[in-house]
N, C-alpha and C positions, 0 to 999 in steps of 0.2 A: 234961729230956732226952727222956723218953718223949713229952712233948707235942710236941716238935719233930719227932720221927719221925712222929707221927700227921699233922701238917700236911704233911710231905713226901709221905707216902703218898697223902693226899687230893689234893694238887696234881698228882702224877704221874698218878693215876687220871683226873683231869679232862682232862689233856693227851691221854692215850691215847684217851679217849672222843671228844674233838674230832677227832683224827686219823682215827679210825675213821669218824666221820660224814662227814668231808670226802672221804676216799679210798675209802670202802667203798660209797657209793651213787652211781650214774650220774645225770647231769643229764637229766631227762625233760621239761623245758619245751620246747614247739615253737618253732622259729626264726621270726622275723617274715617275712612274705611280701615279695618284692621288687616295688616299684611299676613299672608299664609307662609310659614317657614318651611323650606324643602327638607325632606328626611335625609338621613345619612345614606349614601349610596356607594357602591363599589363598581368600578368600570370592568367590563369584560376585557381581558388581556390575551395576548398570544405568547406561548412559550411551551415549556416541557412539563409533562405530567408524569410523575414517577411514583411507583409503588415499591416499597422496600421492606426488607426483613431486618429487624434489629438484631445485631450480633455483637455483644460485648466480649472482650477477650484481653489478650496481652501479646506483646511482641516477644517472639522467641528467636534465638539465634539459629542460623542455618550452617554456621561454620565454627563449631567448637571442636577442638582436636586435643586429645591427650597425647602429648609427645613423649617419646621414649628413645633410648639409645639402642641400636641393634647389637652392640657389643657390651660386655661387662667390664668392670674395672673400678679403680678408685677414682671417685669424682674429684678432679683436680681444680676445675673452675666452675663457678655458677654466677652468671653475669646478669641475672634478672631477679626481680622480686614481684609480688603481686601488684598489678597496676602499671608495670613497665610497658611502655609503647615500643614495639619492635618493628623492624622492616624485614621483608623477605630476604633471606640470605645472612641475616645477623647470626653470629655464633652465640647461642644461649647458654650452653654448658659444654664441658669437655672432660673425658676420663683420661687417665694416664696413657699416652700414646706409645711409650717406649716399647712394651712387649710386642705391640703390633708392628712397630717400625722394624724391629729385629726379625720378626717373622717375614715381613715383606722383603727385606734384604736377602734372607736365605732363599726364599722362593725365586727371586730374580737371579741369584747365582746359579741355582739348579737349572733354571731355564736357559741361562746363557751358556752353561757347560754343555747342555744337551744340544743347543743350536750349533756350537762349535763342532761337536762330534758329528752332527748331521751334515754340516758343510764338508767336513773331512771325508765322510763316507760317500757323499755325492761326488766329490772331486776324484776319489779313487775309482768309483764306478764309471765316471766319464772317461778316465784314463784307460780303464779296461776295455771300454767300448771302442776307443780309438785304436788301441793295440789290436783288437780282434778284427777291426775293419782293415787295418794295415795288413794283417796276415791273409785276409781274403784277397786283397789286391796282389800280394806277392804270389799266392797260389795260382791266381788267375794268370799272372804273367808267365808262370812256368808251365802252363797248359800247352802241350805240344800240338802242332798241326799235323794232320794225316794226309793232306792234299799231295805233298811231294811223294810220299811213300806210295800212295794210291796210283799216282801217275807213273812211277817207276815200275810198279807191278803190272799196270796195264801195258806199258811198253814191252816189258819182258814177256808177257803172255802173247802179245802180237808177234814178237820176234820168234817165240817158240812155235807159234802156229805157222809162220812162214817157213821156218827151218824144217818142220814136219812135212809141209807140202813139197818142198824141194827134195827132201830125202825120198819121199814116196815116188816122186817123178824119176829120180835116179834109179831106184830099185826096179821100176817098171820099164827101164830102157836097157835092154840086155847088151846093147852095143857099148854102153858106157864102161870104161875101164874100171877095174875094182878099186883103184886108188881114188878115183873120182867119187864113186859111191861111198867109200869110206870117209871121205872128207865131208860129204853131206851129212853122214851119220854123226860125225864128231861135232859138226855145227849144231845139229839138233840137240846133242847131249849138252853142249855149252849153253844153248838157249834154255834148256830145261833147268840147268843149274842157276842161271841168272833169274829165271822165274821163281825158283825156290828161295833164292836169297831175297828177292823183292817181297815175297810172301812173309818171310821171317821178319824183315824190316817193318812191314806193315803191322804184323802182330805185335812186335815190340812197341811200336808207336801207340797202338791202341791200348796196350797194357799200361804205358806211361800215362795216356789220357785217363784211364780208369783210376789210376793212383792219384793223379792230380785232381780229378773230380772228387774223390773221397776226401782229399785234403781240403778242397774248397768247401765242401759240405760241412766238414768238421769245423772249419773256421767260421762259417756262417752260423753254425749252431752256437759257437762261442759268442758271436755278435748278438744273437737273439737273447741268450742268457744274460749277457752283460746289460743289454737294453732293458730287460725285465727287472733286473736288480736296480738299475738307475731309475726307471719309472716308479718302482715301488718306493724308493727313497724320496723321490720328488713329490709323489702324490700323498704319501702318508706323513712325511715330515717327522717332527719330533712327537713324543708322547703328548697328546692333547691335555692330559691331566696336569702336566707341568704348567702349561699356559693358564689352565683353569685355576690352578693353585695361586699363580701370580695375581690373576684378576680378583680372586677372593681375598687375598692378602691386601690388595689395594683398596678394595671395598671396606674391609675391616678397619684399615688405617683411617680412611676418610670418615667412617662411622664413629670414630672416637669423639667427633665434634657434633653437637646437636645444633642444627641450623633451622632457623625459622622458615617454615614452608610458605608463609604468606604474611602480609602486613596485619598486625593485630595488637591486642593487649593481653598481657599475662593475667589470668584470673587467679591461679593458685600455683604454688611451688611445693612439691611433695618430698624433696630430698634436701640434704645438707652437704656442704663441701666437706671432703674427706671421707664421706660414706662410700662403702663398697657396693656397687650396683650390679645387679644381674642383667643379662641381656634381655631387653624387652621390658624392663621395669619402668613404670611411669615416672616421669621427671617433673612435668609441669603441664598445666591446662592453658591452652591458647585459644583466643576467640577473635573473630573479626567483627567488631560492633557495627560495621556498615552493611553486613549481610544478615538479613533476617526475614521473617514472615510473621503474620499475625495468626495466632490460634484463637479462634472464637468459639462460642457456644451458641447453639440455635435450639429453641424449644421444639418439641416434636411436632407441634401444629405447623410450624414454618419449615420444617425440614423437607417435606415433599415439594415445596415451592423453590427450594434452593437447588441450583444446577451448576455443573462445572462450566467455567468460562464466563459466568455472570460477573459484571463489574461491581465494584464496591467503593464507597467513599469512607475513608478511615480518619479518625481524629484521635490524637494521643493526649492524655491528660497533662503531660509535661509541656506540650506545645499545642494547646487547644485551638489556636488561631490558624493553624496550618492544616489544610485538607490534603490527604495523600490518596492517590488512586490505587486501587488493587483489583485483583481478579481471583475468583474462586478457583483454587487449584486442586484441593482434595477434600473429600467428604468421608468421615469415618463412620461407618454404619454400626456403631456400638455405643450404647448409652454410657455417659460419663459416670464413672464409679464415684460414690460418695456424695452425689448431689441429690437433694430431696426431690427436685423437679426433674422430669425426664429431659435431659439435655444431650446434645450430640456435638462433637467437635467438627468444625469446618475451618480449613486452613486457607488463608488468603496470601497470595504472592503480592509483593509491592511493585507497582509500575513506576513509582517515583522513589528518589533516594530517601532514606530514613532522615527525618529532620534532625538538626543538631540538638544535642542534649537528650535525645531519646535513646534508651538502651534496652537490651533484652530484659524482660521481666516487667517492664512498665505497662500500665493498663492502656487499653484502647477501646474505642467504640466504633463499630462499623455498621454501615447501612448498605446491605446487599440489595442491589437494584434487580428486582424480579420482573418488572415490566416498566416500559418507558415509551411514551408517545411524544414525539418532538414536534415543535412548531404548530401547536393546535390551540384552539380557543379554550380558555379555562377560567374558572372562578374558584375562590377559596372553598374548600370542602365544607366548612361549617355553614356556608351560605346556601348550600344546595341540598334540600331534603329529598333525596332520591327514593323513588318507589321501587318495588320489586321488579316492575316491568321496565326499569331503566328510564323513567321519565320523572320530571319534577315541575312544579308550578312555582314561578317566581313573580315578584312585582317589579315592573320597570317604571322608572320615573321619566315621563315624557310629557312635554308641553305643560309642565307645572302640575301634573297630576299622576297618580299611580295607575299603571295599566297591567293587568294580569297576563302572564305569558307562560305557556306550557313548552318545555324544552325536552330534548333527548340527550341523555348523559352517556358518555363512553367510559373510559378508564377512570376509576376512582382512586386517585393517588393518596399519598399521605397528607399533603398540604393542599392540593388542588384537585378539581374534578374536570374532566374533559367535556366540553360542550360540543355535541355532534350536530345538533340542529336546533334552531329556534332563536339564536342570538347572533349578533355581529360584534366585531371588535369595537369597543368604545361604548356599547350600550351600558346605561347606568342601572344597576340592580339595587333595589332598596335593601339595605342591610338590616333593618329593624325586624 
């Protein structure tokens, strides 16, 4: 019994000591410090800053052509329908070629006949020239020489002069017998006769020369006339209208077929087989869907900022994930009719191929780049409250605390602002 009381006393004592220790001493351990959470920051990056003009519009075709036949007639064949894909050189339609084939045959026959007549006339003229040249040669061969007659005359004159001298000597010699003097006189008379005969012969030869010269001149005139005729025939040839008629008939015959001038798609067919067509009448509308440009509209506030040659980024609603590069090609300085707002057309050429599945008439959204600074320091535009003097004050997060920083701003783009001074790449700017 006593032992039980001892255990009760000891247990009670232990309980009292425990209660005293628990409630009798205050807790003196220091509380844990509360951690400071960093704010949301945006790092300064390096890249391009662009300022753009928004220009919605649509793709328009640059190669639509209304095809027609240059000749009229009954439409015999029509090989296409709307939506038919064609290649350059394909025969799209044809009118009855028979009347044009007959006309071509007749024109060729007339030309061939004229060519044959021309060849015959040239051959005759060449023969006439040859005959005339032969006549000249023959006349020249009959031209007499005067040298022998002139030599005989000279010899006769000299003989007459010697006979006259001898006769004068005989007359002046009284002692000469009369028969001797008479013989000298007779010799002089004979010499005079020989000289007269030689003169006659020379005159006759010269008359023959004159006649032969006239004959040669006449034959040469014939040669010149024959050559003129030949040259005229060779230079002028046949009537040029005959060759022109053949060329026209060939062109008309070829024009009975309507051939695709380029690869494309038929948009519309305007005629029916069996119909009689007039020359120049529209047959079908052909387009090349790979050739186009974007016609956009720009508000009047942005038009002064838009210049020829500026680049543009274009997106089509049919293929929104594909960006197509373009260039400002034309600006129409006239307000678009029918629009409530003052809008102006700006045309963009495409530097990239038209995306598959995009066709003329489909809508497009273009961003015309009016200013661009490349490889510069930048921050999101919404983060930089720029003042009128081109400065801004931001809060940087450095060493666990915010530090105010005044910066200089450059180009204010659509998404980013250029940082000219006050920041470096990687600086953390408080975004709140």
